[in-house]
N, C-alpha and C positions, 0 to 999 in steps of 0.2 A: 792110468786118470786121464779120468776126458776133460778134457783143452775146449772142448763147445763146447759155445758162451765163453769159454774167456779170454783175458787182452792180455792175458798173463804171460804167453810163447813171449808176446809183444814186444814183452816190456821186459824180456829177459839184454843183458847186455850183452853187444858185438862177441861175445869175446864170450860166453856162453859156455862152447861145448874146451877149451883151453882149460874156464878157473873148477868145471866141472873133471875132468883128466887130476886133476889138481890135487882139490880133495881126495877125491876115490883116490890119489896113490897115497895120501897124509897119513891117510886111516886105514893105508893098509888094505885096500878094497874091503873094509871088514864095514860093521855099523860098527858105529864111536858109540855108544850109547851102550851103558850099563844093563844088563834085563835084570830085574825086582827082584825071582823066584833065585838066583843063580851068586849073583853081585861079578858073575859075569862077561866080559865081553861074548858078543853073537862070535861064531865062527865062520856064520854062513855068508857068502862072497853077495856084497854089498854091489849094487845097480845100478841105486841113485846118489840122486844126490838133493839132499835139504834145504830148506829155509829154519834154523831152529825158532829163531819168532820170526812168526807171518809176515811178511810183506816185501819191499824193494830193496834189501840192503844185503849186496850177492854182495861182502866182504867174507873172508873166506871164517871171516870167525864165526860170521853167523850160517854159515854152512858145515853141511856134517852128511857123513852118509849112508844110505839105510839097506837095507832092501826092499824090493818094492812091495813084498809086501804090508809090513810095517810102516814106510811114506805112504799107501792107499788109508790102512788105519790115520796116521796121525792128521794127516793131507782129506779129506774125509767130511770128517767134522769143521773142523778150519776152512773150508768149504761153502759148507752150509750154515757157515754162526756169517760171512761175509752175505749168502744170499740174504737169509733173513734182517741185518743191517738192510741191502740195499734196499728190497722190497718193505722193511719200514719206516720210510724218506716220505 
């Protein structure tokens, strides 16, 4: 994920590293979501922690473990939509 031009990192809570590790442990270091094609959980290791609902709700209930590839695929369209909203102001 590119952080260039984003204020996202500065909006993370000071204890983000602790929250991140806690979520990864809670989710067994695996992607939390169920795969649509098999109905099973992805067994590849999760490396990232993602906000389920975009924004600044850092509650563990709004966080999930994801593989980097899945995180990028989810975050890219969310970022594009945010940029479109910002530009249309």
